A tleap script that builds the chain and sets N, CA, C and O, in Angstrom:
source leaprc.protein.ff14SB
mol = sequence {
  NMET MET LYS LYS VAL PHE PHE TRP CYS LYS
  LYS ALA VAL GLY LEU PRO MET VAL VAL ALA
  GLY VAL VAL VAL LEU VAL VAL SER TYR PHE
  THR GLY LEU SER ARG LEU ASN SER VAL LEU
  LEU LEU GLY LEU LEU LEU VAL LEU ILE GLY
  THR ALA GLY TYR VAL TRP LYS ALA LYS ARG
  GLY SER LYS CTYR
}
set mol.1.N position { 25.697 -17.024 -24.378 }
set mol.1.CA position { 26.895 -17.841 -24.800 }
set mol.1.C position { 27.125 -18.051 -25.991 }
set mol.1.O position { 28.087 -17.558 -26.580 }
set mol.2.N position { 26.077 -18.990 -26.638 }
set mol.2.CA position { 26.083 -19.153 -27.934 }
set mol.2.C position { 25.958 -17.934 -28.799 }
set mol.2.O position { 26.651 -18.127 -29.799 }
set mol.3.N position { 25.388 -16.794 -28.842 }
set mol.3.CA position { 25.220 -15.546 -29.449 }
set mol.3.C position { 26.558 -14.960 -29.695 }
set mol.3.O position { 26.777 -14.416 -30.777 }
set mol.4.N position { 27.391 -15.022 -28.857 }
set mol.4.CA position { 29.411 -14.829 -28.561 }
set mol.4.C position { 29.876 -15.427 -29.561 }
set mol.4.O position { 30.459 -14.872 -30.492 }
set mol.5.N position { 29.575 -17.064 -29.419 }
set mol.5.CA position { 30.658 -17.920 -30.641 }
set mol.5.C position { 30.202 -17.321 -31.669 }
set mol.5.O position { 31.007 -16.437 -31.964 }
set mol.6.N position { 29.087 -17.338 -32.574 }
set mol.6.CA position { 28.598 -17.294 -33.767 }
set mol.6.C position { 29.153 -15.562 -34.026 }
set mol.6.O position { 29.758 -15.133 -35.009 }
set mol.7.N position { 28.690 -14.760 -32.731 }
set mol.7.CA position { 29.535 -13.219 -33.496 }
set mol.7.C position { 31.095 -13.033 -33.801 }
set mol.7.O position { 31.528 -12.136 -34.525 }
set mol.8.N position { 31.937 -14.057 -33.116 }
set mol.8.CA position { 33.189 -14.493 -33.191 }
set mol.8.C position { 33.205 -15.061 -34.540 }
set mol.8.O position { 33.956 -14.456 -35.305 }
set mol.9.N position { 32.528 -16.143 -35.080 }
set mol.9.CA position { 32.657 -16.862 -36.063 }
set mol.9.C position { 32.476 -15.970 -37.440 }
set mol.9.O position { 33.241 -15.926 -38.403 }
set mol.10.N position { 31.136 -15.221 -37.224 }
set mol.10.CA position { 31.224 -14.228 -38.703 }
set mol.10.C position { 32.355 -13.750 -38.498 }
set mol.10.O position { 33.207 -14.166 -39.283 }
set mol.11.N position { 32.805 -12.806 -37.505 }
set mol.11.CA position { 34.159 -12.344 -37.758 }
set mol.11.C position { 35.344 -12.836 -38.139 }
set mol.11.O position { 36.226 -12.257 -38.773 }
set mol.12.N position { 35.329 -13.845 -37.758 }
set mol.12.CA position { 36.574 -14.706 -38.346 }
set mol.12.C position { 37.055 -15.264 -39.993 }
set mol.12.O position { 38.078 -15.391 -40.665 }
set mol.13.N position { 35.209 -15.538 -40.126 }
set mol.13.CA position { 35.090 -16.191 -41.362 }
set mol.13.C position { 35.701 -14.788 -42.515 }
set mol.13.O position { 35.562 -13.600 -42.221 }
set mol.14.N position { 36.249 -15.195 -43.588 }
set mol.14.CA position { 36.735 -13.818 -44.632 }
set mol.14.C position { 38.385 -13.944 -44.476 }
set mol.14.O position { 38.944 -15.034 -44.350 }
set mol.15.N position { 38.959 -12.899 -44.497 }
set mol.15.CA position { 40.452 -12.372 -44.714 }
set mol.15.C position { 41.023 -13.312 -43.781 }
set mol.15.O position { 41.609 -14.310 -44.199 }
set mol.16.N position { 40.876 -13.027 -42.317 }
set mol.16.CA position { 41.739 -13.724 -41.271 }
set mol.16.C position { 41.698 -15.489 -41.113 }
set mol.16.O position { 42.587 -16.128 -40.551 }
set mol.17.N position { 40.753 -15.950 -41.593 }
set mol.17.CA position { 40.943 -17.583 -41.992 }
set mol.17.C position { 41.553 -17.617 -43.270 }
set mol.17.O position { 41.894 -18.792 -43.410 }
set mol.18.N position { 41.857 -17.022 -44.211 }
set mol.18.CA position { 42.611 -17.161 -45.414 }
set mol.18.C position { 43.962 -16.874 -44.713 }
set mol.18.O position { 44.878 -17.697 -44.723 }
set mol.19.N position { 44.010 -16.145 -44.343 }
set mol.19.CA position { 45.706 -15.771 -43.896 }
set mol.19.C position { 45.845 -17.020 -42.746 }
set mol.19.O position { 46.809 -17.784 -42.719 }
set mol.20.N position { 45.007 -17.062 -42.059 }
set mol.20.CA position { 45.786 -18.401 -41.384 }
set mol.20.C position { 45.593 -19.941 -41.518 }
set mol.20.O position { 45.899 -20.883 -40.786 }
set mol.21.N position { 44.849 -19.828 -42.960 }
set mol.21.CA position { 45.133 -21.195 -43.868 }
set mol.21.C position { 46.893 -21.096 -44.651 }
set mol.21.O position { 47.818 -21.901 -44.767 }
set mol.22.N position { 46.712 -19.930 -44.977 }
set mol.22.CA position { 48.217 -19.506 -45.565 }
set mol.22.C position { 49.430 -19.672 -44.489 }
set mol.22.O position { 50.586 -20.049 -44.681 }
set mol.23.N position { 48.985 -19.395 -43.679 }
set mol.23.CA position { 50.114 -19.463 -42.540 }
set mol.23.C position { 50.311 -21.036 -42.224 }
set mol.23.O position { 51.461 -21.473 -42.271 }
set mol.24.N position { 49.089 -22.039 -41.858 }
set mol.24.CA position { 49.787 -23.265 -41.745 }
set mol.24.C position { 50.101 -23.992 -42.526 }
set mol.24.O position { 50.596 -25.062 -42.171 }
set mol.25.N position { 49.905 -23.637 -44.102 }
set mol.25.CA position { 50.765 -24.263 -45.246 }
set mol.25.C position { 52.236 -23.563 -45.064 }
set mol.25.O position { 53.188 -24.336 -44.961 }
set mol.26.N position { 52.466 -22.281 -45.021 }
set mol.26.CA position { 53.708 -22.065 -44.726 }
set mol.26.C position { 54.706 -22.379 -43.546 }
set mol.26.O position { 55.923 -22.226 -43.649 }
set mol.27.N position { 53.929 -22.931 -42.174 }
set mol.27.CA position { 54.806 -23.271 -41.339 }
set mol.27.C position { 54.830 -24.867 -41.404 }
set mol.27.O position { 55.716 -25.552 -40.893 }
set mol.28.N position { 53.843 -25.309 -42.033 }
set mol.28.CA position { 53.787 -27.273 -42.237 }
set mol.28.C position { 54.851 -27.189 -43.499 }
set mol.28.O position { 55.073 -28.316 -43.943 }
set mol.29.N position { 55.424 -26.349 -44.053 }
set mol.29.CA position { 55.915 -26.348 -45.340 }
set mol.29.C position { 57.721 -26.433 -44.527 }
set mol.29.O position { 58.485 -27.395 -44.452 }
set mol.30.N position { 57.852 -25.304 -44.138 }
set mol.30.CA position { 58.929 -24.915 -43.044 }
set mol.30.C position { 59.609 -26.053 -41.782 }
set mol.30.O position { 60.749 -26.151 -41.327 }
set mol.31.N position { 58.399 -26.775 -41.506 }
set mol.31.CA position { 58.951 -27.585 -40.411 }
set mol.31.C position { 59.047 -28.985 -41.015 }
set mol.31.O position { 59.726 -29.785 -40.372 }
set mol.32.N position { 58.442 -29.439 -42.220 }
set mol.32.CA position { 58.955 -30.414 -42.408 }
set mol.32.C position { 57.044 -31.710 -42.767 }
set mol.32.O position { 56.825 -32.826 -43.240 }
set mol.33.N position { 56.113 -30.449 -42.098 }
set mol.33.CA position { 54.992 -31.479 -42.297 }
set mol.33.C position { 54.229 -31.035 -43.333 }
set mol.33.O position { 53.074 -30.621 -43.233 }
set mol.34.N position { 54.890 -31.122 -44.352 }
set mol.34.CA position { 53.978 -30.614 -46.009 }
set mol.34.C position { 53.828 -32.923 -46.396 }
set mol.34.O position { 53.233 -33.342 -47.389 }
set mol.35.N position { 54.324 -33.628 -45.631 }
set mol.35.CA position { 54.094 -34.425 -46.043 }
set mol.35.C position { 52.699 -35.270 -45.336 }
set mol.35.O position { 52.209 -36.392 -45.460 }
set mol.36.N position { 52.473 -34.355 -44.748 }
set mol.36.CA position { 51.035 -34.937 -44.335 }
set mol.36.C position { 49.986 -34.512 -44.734 }
set mol.36.O position { 49.875 -33.289 -44.826 }
set mol.37.N position { 48.882 -35.358 -45.099 }
set mol.37.CA position { 47.971 -34.468 -45.848 }
set mol.37.C position { 46.985 -33.909 -45.077 }
set mol.37.O position { 46.273 -33.002 -45.508 }
set mol.38.N position { 46.855 -34.479 -43.712 }
set mol.38.CA position { 45.916 -33.809 -43.055 }
set mol.38.C position { 45.976 -32.389 -42.714 }
set mol.38.O position { 44.991 -31.654 -42.789 }
set mol.39.N position { 47.365 -31.929 -42.267 }
set mol.39.CA position { 48.143 -30.845 -42.724 }
set mol.39.C position { 47.878 -29.705 -43.656 }
set mol.39.O position { 47.644 -28.526 -43.393 }
set mol.40.N position { 47.975 -30.365 -44.882 }
set mol.40.CA position { 47.980 -29.535 -45.967 }
set mol.40.C position { 46.359 -29.341 -46.093 }
set mol.40.O position { 45.954 -28.220 -46.402 }
set mol.41.N position { 45.530 -30.268 -45.890 }
set mol.41.CA position { 44.063 -30.463 -46.436 }
set mol.41.C position { 43.284 -29.763 -45.258 }
set mol.41.O position { 42.054 -29.775 -45.305 }
set mol.42.N position { 44.029 -29.058 -44.038 }
set mol.42.CA position { 43.739 -27.840 -42.731 }
set mol.42.C position { 43.803 -26.888 -43.700 }
set mol.42.O position { 42.813 -26.218 -43.992 }
set mol.43.N position { 45.002 -26.736 -44.305 }
set mol.43.CA position { 45.704 -25.092 -44.546 }
set mol.43.C position { 44.622 -24.893 -45.673 }
set mol.43.O position { 44.115 -23.775 -45.770 }
set mol.44.N position { 44.174 -26.050 -46.663 }
set mol.44.CA position { 43.295 -25.877 -47.905 }
set mol.44.C position { 41.876 -25.609 -47.663 }
set mol.44.O position { 41.109 -24.994 -48.404 }
set mol.45.N position { 41.592 -26.223 -46.377 }
set mol.45.CA position { 39.997 -25.457 -45.854 }
set mol.45.C position { 39.764 -24.525 -45.309 }
set mol.45.O position { 38.625 -24.151 -45.029 }
set mol.46.N position { 41.046 -23.809 -44.974 }
set mol.46.CA position { 40.953 -22.785 -43.887 }
set mol.46.C position { 40.669 -21.648 -45.230 }
set mol.46.O position { 39.774 -20.829 -45.439 }
set mol.47.N position { 41.609 -21.956 -45.813 }
set mol.47.CA position { 41.517 -20.834 -47.438 }
set mol.47.C position { 40.177 -20.916 -48.335 }
set mol.47.O position { 39.658 -19.947 -48.888 }
set mol.48.N position { 39.675 -22.347 -48.384 }
set mol.48.CA position { 38.723 -21.874 -48.912 }
set mol.48.C position { 37.251 -21.320 -48.430 }
set mol.48.O position { 36.411 -20.756 -49.130 }
set mol.49.N position { 37.185 -21.626 -47.113 }
set mol.49.CA position { 36.236 -21.318 -46.256 }
set mol.49.C position { 36.100 -19.601 -46.135 }
set mol.49.O position { 35.084 -18.907 -46.152 }
set mol.50.N position { 37.370 -19.260 -46.022 }
set mol.50.CA position { 37.940 -17.937 -46.151 }
set mol.50.C position { 37.674 -17.380 -46.966 }
set mol.50.O position { 36.832 -16.531 -46.672 }
set mol.51.N position { 38.042 -17.382 -48.258 }
set mol.51.CA position { 37.337 -17.139 -49.344 }
set mol.51.C position { 35.688 -17.023 -49.818 }
set mol.51.O position { 35.249 -16.050 -50.430 }
set mol.52.N position { 34.956 -18.080 -49.457 }
set mol.52.CA position { 33.834 -17.934 -48.896 }
set mol.52.C position { 33.098 -17.244 -48.681 }
set mol.52.O position { 32.171 -16.691 -49.272 }
set mol.53.N position { 33.808 -17.260 -47.123 }
set mol.53.CA position { 32.688 -15.865 -46.148 }
set mol.53.C position { 33.175 -15.028 -46.875 }
set mol.53.O position { 32.289 -14.328 -47.364 }
set mol.54.N position { 34.676 -14.611 -47.354 }
set mol.54.CA position { 34.567 -13.545 -47.708 }
set mol.54.C position { 33.654 -12.775 -48.750 }
set mol.54.O position { 33.298 -11.600 -48.655 }
set mol.55.N position { 33.238 -13.982 -50.118 }
set mol.55.CA position { 32.644 -13.457 -50.637 }
set mol.55.C position { 31.115 -13.221 -50.248 }
set mol.55.O position { 30.410 -12.245 -50.505 }
set mol.56.N position { 30.841 -14.246 -49.639 }
set mol.56.CA position { 29.219 -13.789 -48.815 }
set mol.56.C position { 29.183 -12.774 -48.218 }
set mol.56.O position { 28.291 -11.946 -48.399 }
set mol.57.N position { 30.031 -12.641 -47.481 }
set mol.57.CA position { 30.155 -11.047 -46.804 }
set mol.57.C position { 29.953 -9.706 -47.615 }
set mol.57.O position { 29.197 -8.788 -47.297 }
set mol.58.N position { 30.805 -9.772 -48.764 }
set mol.58.CA position { 30.844 -9.180 -49.639 }
set mol.58.C position { 29.463 -8.826 -49.974 }
set mol.58.O position { 28.919 -7.755 -49.709 }
set mol.59.N position { 28.934 -9.852 -50.598 }
set mol.59.CA position { 27.383 -9.678 -51.216 }
set mol.59.C position { 26.519 -9.375 -50.610 }
set mol.59.O position { 25.546 -8.870 -51.169 }
set mol.60.N position { 26.554 -9.612 -48.922 }
set mol.60.CA position { 25.549 -9.299 -48.101 }
set mol.60.C position { 25.620 -8.008 -47.554 }
set mol.60.O position { 24.591 -7.461 -47.157 }
set mol.61.N position { 26.706 -7.461 -47.489 }
set mol.61.CA position { 26.682 -6.040 -47.419 }
set mol.61.C position { 26.685 -5.062 -48.448 }
set mol.61.O position { 27.006 -3.926 -48.097 }
set mol.62.N position { 26.334 -5.294 -49.916 }
set mol.62.CA position { 26.441 -4.684 -50.996 }
set mol.62.C position { 24.864 -4.383 -51.088 }
set mol.62.O position { 24.020 -5.239 -50.824 }
set mol.63.N position { 24.493 -2.778 -51.581 }
set mol.63.CA position { 22.864 -2.414 -51.298 }
set mol.63.C position { 22.934 -2.922 -52.774 }
set mol.63.O position { 21.941 -2.361 -53.236 }
set mol.64.N position { 23.402 -3.527 -53.655 }
set mol.64.CA position { 22.571 -3.561 -55.241 }
set mol.64.C position { 22.915 -5.284 -55.265 }
set mol.64.O position { 22.553 -5.973 -56.219 }
savepdb mol mol.pdb
quit
C-alpha cells in the first residue's frame, strides 16, 4: 500500500503540482479568498515544491 502512495507522490511532484498551485492562487483571487494567508501560502508551497521536484527529476534522469 505504501509503495503505491510513494509511486503516486513521485509522479505528482513536478509540473502537476505547479499547475495545482497556480490554480489555487487563481481560484482564490476570483473567489475573494486572497485575503487569507493560509490559502496564499498553500498555493506558494505547491508551486515551490513542484518546481523543486521538477528540477530534482530532471537532474536525476539526466545521464550527465
